[in-house]
C-alpha positions as CSV (number, residue, x, y, z in Angstrom):
1,M,24.2,5.0,-9.7
2,G,21.3,7.0,-8.3
3,K,18.0,5.5,-7.0
4,K,15.1,5.2,-9.4
5,V,11.4,4.6,-8.5
6,T,8.5,4.0,-10.8
7,V,4.9,4.7,-10.1
8,V,2.6,2.8,-12.5
9,G,-0.7,4.6,-13.0
10,A,-1.0,8.4,-13.1
11,G,-4.5,8.8,-11.5
12,F,-4.9,10.8,-8.3
13,Y,-3.3,8.0,-6.3
14,G,-0.3,7.5,-8.6
15,S,0.4,11.2,-9.3
16,T,0.2,12.1,-5.6
17,T,2.5,9.3,-4.8
18,A,5.0,10.5,-7.4
19,Q,4.8,14.0,-6.0
20,R,5.5,12.8,-2.5
21,L,8.4,10.6,-3.6
22,A,9.9,13.5,-5.6
23,E,9.6,15.9,-2.7
24,Y,11.4,13.5,-0.4
25,D,14.5,14.1,-2.6
26,V,15.9,10.7,-1.9
27,F,15.6,9.4,-5.5
28,D,17.4,10.7,-8.6
29,T,14.5,9.8,-10.8
30,V,10.7,9.2,-10.4
31,V,9.1,7.6,-13.4
32,L,5.3,8.0,-13.8
33,T,3.5,5.8,-16.3
34,D,0.0,5.6,-17.6
35,I,-2.0,4.3,-20.5
36,V,-3.6,7.6,-21.2
37,E,-1.5,9.2,-23.9
38,G,0.4,12.4,-22.7
39,K,-1.0,12.3,-19.2
40,P,2.1,11.1,-17.4
41,E,4.3,13.4,-19.5
42,G,2.1,16.4,-18.7
43,L,2.1,15.6,-15.0
44,A,5.9,15.1,-15.0
45,L,6.4,18.5,-16.7
46,D,4.2,20.2,-14.2
47,L,5.9,18.4,-11.2
48,N,9.4,19.3,-12.5
49,Q,8.4,22.9,-12.7
50,S,7.7,22.8,-8.9
51,R,11.2,21.7,-8.1
52,S,12.7,25.2,-7.5
53,I,9.7,26.2,-5.3
54,E,9.8,23.1,-3.1
55,G,13.6,22.8,-3.2
56,F,14.1,19.2,-4.5
57,E,16.4,17.9,-7.3
58,T,14.6,14.6,-8.1
59,K,13.7,14.5,-11.8
60,I,10.2,13.3,-12.8
61,V,9.9,11.4,-16.1
62,G,6.5,10.7,-17.7
63,A,5.9,7.7,-20.0
64,T,2.8,6.6,-21.8
65,T,2.6,2.8,-22.0
66,G,0.7,0.6,-24.5
67,P,-1.2,-2.7,-24.3
68,N,1.8,-4.7,-25.6
69,G,4.4,-3.3,-23.2
70,E,5.3,-0.2,-25.3
71,G,6.9,2.5,-23.3
72,Y,7.9,0.3,-20.3
73,E,11.6,0.7,-21.2
74,A,11.3,4.0,-19.3
75,I,11.1,2.0,-16.0
76,E,14.4,0.1,-16.7
77,G,16.5,-0.5,-13.7
78,S,14.0,0.9,-11.1
79,D,14.9,0.0,-7.5
80,V,11.2,0.3,-6.4
81,V,8.0,0.0,-8.4
82,V,4.7,1.2,-6.9
83,I,1.7,-0.3,-8.8
84,T,-1.4,1.8,-8.5
85,A,-2.9,0.8,-11.9
86,G,-6.5,-0.4,-11.9
87,L,-10.0,1.0,-11.5
88,P,-11.0,2.7,-8.3
89,R,-14.2,1.9,-6.4
90,K,-17.5,3.6,-7.1
91,P,-20.0,4.2,-4.3
92,G,-21.6,1.0,-3.2
93,M,-18.8,-1.2,-4.7
94,S,-16.7,-3.4,-2.5
95,R,-13.0,-3.9,-3.1
96,M,-13.7,-7.4,-4.3
97,D,-16.0,-6.1,-7.1
98,L,-12.8,-4.9,-8.7
99,L,-11.2,-8.3,-8.7
100,E,-11.6,-9.5,-12.3
101,V,-10.9,-6.2,-14.1
102,N,-7.9,-5.2,-12.0
103,A,-6.4,-8.7,-12.1
104,K,-5.9,-8.4,-15.9
105,I,-4.3,-4.9,-15.5
106,V,-2.1,-5.9,-12.6
107,R,-0.9,-9.1,-14.3
108,S,0.1,-7.2,-17.4
109,V,1.9,-4.5,-15.4
110,A,3.7,-7.1,-13.2
111,E,5.0,-9.0,-16.3
112,N,6.4,-5.7,-17.7
113,V,8.0,-4.9,-14.4
114,A,9.7,-8.3,-14.3
115,K,11.0,-7.7,-17.9
116,Y,12.4,-4.2,-17.4
117,A,13.1,-3.9,-13.6
118,P,14.0,-7.4,-12.6
119,N,15.7,-6.4,-9.3
120,A,13.0,-4.0,-8.1
121,V,11.0,-4.2,-4.9
122,V,7.3,-4.1,-5.9
123,I,4.8,-2.3,-3.7
124,V,1.2,-3.0,-4.7
125,V,-1.7,-0.7,-3.9
126,S,-4.3,-1.8,-6.5
127,N,-7.5,-3.2,-5.0
128,P,-8.5,-5.8,-3.8
129,L,-5.1,-5.4,-2.2
130,D,-4.3,-8.7,-0.7
131,E,-5.3,-10.6,-3.8
132,M,-3.5,-8.2,-6.2
133,T,-0.3,-8.5,-4.1
134,A,-0.4,-12.3,-4.4
135,L,-1.1,-12.0,-8.1
136,A,1.8,-9.5,-8.7
137,Q,4.2,-12.0,-7.0
138,L,3.0,-14.8,-9.2
139,A,3.2,-12.7,-12.4
140,T,6.7,-11.3,-11.6
141,Q,8.0,-14.6,-10.1
142,F,10.0,-12.4,-7.8
143,P,11.1,-13.7,-4.4
144,K,8.2,-13.2,-2.0
145,N,10.0,-10.7,0.2
146,R,10.4,-8.4,-2.8
147,V,6.6,-8.1,-3.4
148,L,4.5,-6.4,-0.7
149,G,1.3,-4.5,-0.4
150,Q,0.2,-1.2,1.1
151,A,-2.8,-1.5,3.4
152,G,-1.9,-1.7,7.1
153,M,-0.1,1.7,7.0
154,L,-3.2,3.3,5.7
155,D,-5.7,1.5,7.9
156,T,-3.5,2.2,11.0
157,A,-3.3,5.8,10.0
158,R,-7.1,6.0,9.8
159,F,-7.5,4.3,13.2
160,T,-5.0,6.7,14.7
161,N,-6.8,9.7,13.3
162,F,-10.2,8.6,14.5
163,V,-8.8,8.0,18.1
164,A,-7.0,11.4,18.1
165,E,-10.2,13.2,16.9
166,T,-12.4,11.3,19.4
167,L,-10.1,12.3,22.3
168,A,-9.1,15.7,20.9
169,V,-5.4,14.9,21.4
170,P,-2.5,15.4,18.9
171,V,-2.1,12.5,16.5
172,N,1.5,12.1,17.5
173,T,0.4,11.0,21.0
174,V,-1.7,8.1,19.6
175,K,-0.3,4.7,18.6
176,T,-2.6,2.2,16.9
177,L,-2.2,-1.0,14.8
178,T,-4.2,-2.8,12.2
179,L,-3.4,-6.3,10.8
180,G,-5.2,-8.9,8.7
181,S,-6.7,-8.0,5.4
182,H,-7.5,-4.7,3.7
183,G,-11.3,-5.0,3.9
184,D,-13.9,-7.0,5.9
185,T,-11.4,-9.2,7.7
186,M,-9.2,-6.3,8.9
187,V,-8.0,-6.8,12.4
188,P,-7.5,-3.6,14.4
189,V,-5.3,-4.4,17.5
190,P,-6.5,-2.4,20.5
191,S,-4.1,-4.3,22.8
192,Q,-1.2,-2.7,20.9
193,S,-2.8,0.7,20.8
194,S,-2.1,3.6,23.3
195,V,-2.6,7.3,23.9
196,N,0.3,9.1,25.6
197,G,1.6,5.7,26.5
198,K,-1.6,4.6,28.3
199,P,-3.4,1.6,26.9
200,L,-6.3,2.5,24.6
201,A,-8.7,0.5,26.9
202,D,-7.8,2.8,29.8
203,V,-8.9,6.0,27.9
204,L,-11.8,4.8,25.9
205,P,-14.7,2.5,26.8
206,T,-14.9,-0.8,24.9
207,D,-18.0,0.2,22.9
208,K,-16.3,3.4,21.7
209,I,-13.2,1.4,20.6
210,E,-15.4,-1.0,18.7
211,E,-17.2,1.9,17.0
212,L,-13.8,3.3,15.8
213,V,-12.7,-0.2,14.7
214,V,-15.8,-0.5,12.5
215,R,-15.2,3.0,11.1
216,T,-11.6,2.1,10.4
217,R,-12.7,-1.0,8.6
218,N,-15.1,1.0,6.5
219,G,-12.6,3.9,6.2
220,G,-12.2,3.7,2.4
221,A,-15.9,3.3,1.7
222,E,-16.7,6.4,3.8
223,V,-14.4,8.5,1.6
224,V,-15.7,6.9,-1.6
225,A,-19.3,7.7,-0.5
226,L,-18.5,11.3,0.1
227,L,-16.4,11.8,-3.1
228,K,-19.0,10.1,-5.3
229,T,-16.3,9.6,-8.0
230,G,-12.9,8.0,-7.3
231,S,-11.5,6.9,-4.0
232,A,-9.1,8.1,-1.3
233,Y,-5.6,9.1,-2.4
234,Y,-3.9,11.6,0.0
235,A,-3.6,9.2,3.0
236,P,-3.0,6.1,0.7
237,S,-0.2,7.8,-1.3
238,A,1.4,9.0,1.9
239,A,1.5,5.4,3.1
240,A,2.9,4.0,-0.2
241,A,5.5,6.7,-0.5
242,R,6.8,6.1,3.1
243,M,7.2,2.4,2.3
244,A,9.1,3.2,-0.9
245,K,11.3,5.6,1.1
246,A,12.1,2.9,3.6
247,V,13.2,0.6,0.8
248,A,15.3,3.3,-0.8
249,E,17.0,4.1,2.5
250,D,17.3,0.5,3.6
251,S,15.9,1.9,6.9
252,G,14.6,-1.3,8.6
253,A,11.6,0.7,9.7
254,V,8.8,-1.5,11.1
255,M,5.6,-0.9,9.3
256,P,2.2,-2.7,9.0
257,V,2.2,-4.0,5.4
258,C,0.8,-6.9,3.3
259,A,3.6,-9.4,3.4
260,W,4.2,-13.1,2.8
261,V,3.7,-15.0,6.1
262,D,5.4,-18.3,6.5
263,G,5.1,-19.7,10.0
264,E,4.7,-16.5,12.0
265,Y,1.6,-16.5,14.3
266,G,1.2,-20.2,13.3
267,I,0.1,-19.0,9.8
268,S,1.8,-20.2,6.6
269,G,1.7,-19.6,2.9
270,V,-0.3,-16.5,2.5
271,Y,0.0,-12.7,1.9
272,L,-1.4,-11.0,5.0
273,G,-1.4,-7.7,6.8
274,V,1.4,-8.0,9.5
275,E,4.2,-5.8,10.8
276,A,7.4,-6.1,9.0
277,E,10.9,-4.6,8.8
278,I,11.3,-2.9,5.5
279,G,14.6,-2.4,3.7
280,A,16.5,-2.6,0.4
281,E,15.3,-6.2,-0.3
282,G,11.7,-5.4,0.6
283,V,10.6,-7.3,3.7
284,K,13.6,-8.1,5.8
285,K,11.5,-10.0,8.3
286,V,8.0,-10.3,9.6
287,V,7.7,-8.9,13.2
288,E,5.5,-11.0,15.4
289,T,3.5,-8.6,17.6
290,E,2.1,-9.8,20.9
291,L,-1.7,-10.3,20.4
292,T,-4.5,-11.3,22.7
293,D,-6.2,-14.6,22.1
294,N,-9.1,-12.9,20.4
295,E,-6.9,-10.8,18.1
296,L,-4.8,-13.9,17.1
297,A,-8.0,-15.8,16.4
298,D,-9.2,-12.9,14.2
299,L,-5.9,-12.8,12.4
300,K,-6.0,-16.5,11.7
301,A,-9.6,-16.1,10.4
302,A,-8.4,-13.3,8.1
303,A,-5.6,-15.4,6.8
304,E,-8.0,-18.2,5.8
305,A,-10.4,-15.7,4.1
306,V,-7.6,-14.2,2.2
307,R,-6.0,-17.5,1.3
308,A,-9.2,-18.7,-0.4
309,K,-9.4,-15.5,-2.6
310,Q,-5.6,-15.6,-3.3
311,Q,-6.0,-19.1,-4.7
312,D,-8.9,-17.9,-7.0
313,V,-6.7,-15.1,-8.4
314,A,-3.8,-17.4,-9.4
315,G,-5.5,-18.4,-12.6
316,M,-6.5,-14.9,-13.6
């Protein structure tokens, strides 16, 4: 049987993710769902008509879903489900401002995923990311390795881009890493970052690195402020699609993701941004990266900040 991936939410983020997944041509079917009647079907029709131009065979199916789970039978048997549903930020809003409204949406989606795609790996991208990932796991009751969040891939990509632009070097010569939470307690890891194999600290002064770290932490808000309506979706969709591809191909690729941490780094019982090996069962294992004392302290602080909020979300 061929591989099937579902993207829940056909906004800019969801539709762009569906496009990227289809163009990879590693899935038989991409299902795109939304609560706006006709929107996912229209986008699917449009995307299918691009197949001969872009040269892919993956079929895109659109399905409108209702408040009581109508339409979710379209996702049946999905191997991977990417949850993008929820409201995006407006200028001046923090990710946490979305907590209550998006919690209701994500819980409802997750319950339908558990019903129709009980063996899927779930990739959450709805904000606030760390909390919504924890909520999706509670609502699906899936094993924790099969529910993960997309954040570190995006934050790392932003950090990499800023370093490359600052030094006017190709992005493929830059390696960076961000851990922690998707937000104020993000932990960029300069000690694991390099340019052409040289440590970042050897090519950029400390104050400049700190400036780029702050810009990375505020990377989403910077885009939101410029767009005025909606939030980033090209880079985020690229990150989510790569994660889904790693699951489909059982690649074992090591990526920074929001994963359940149970003992690694001396941290237990929380969803947190760490590096992990990604494969058919979701997170194969959390990879412990060598950190400086300061970076480890920041990661532990991030874990505690996120833990408190993840407990709040459990009752939503």
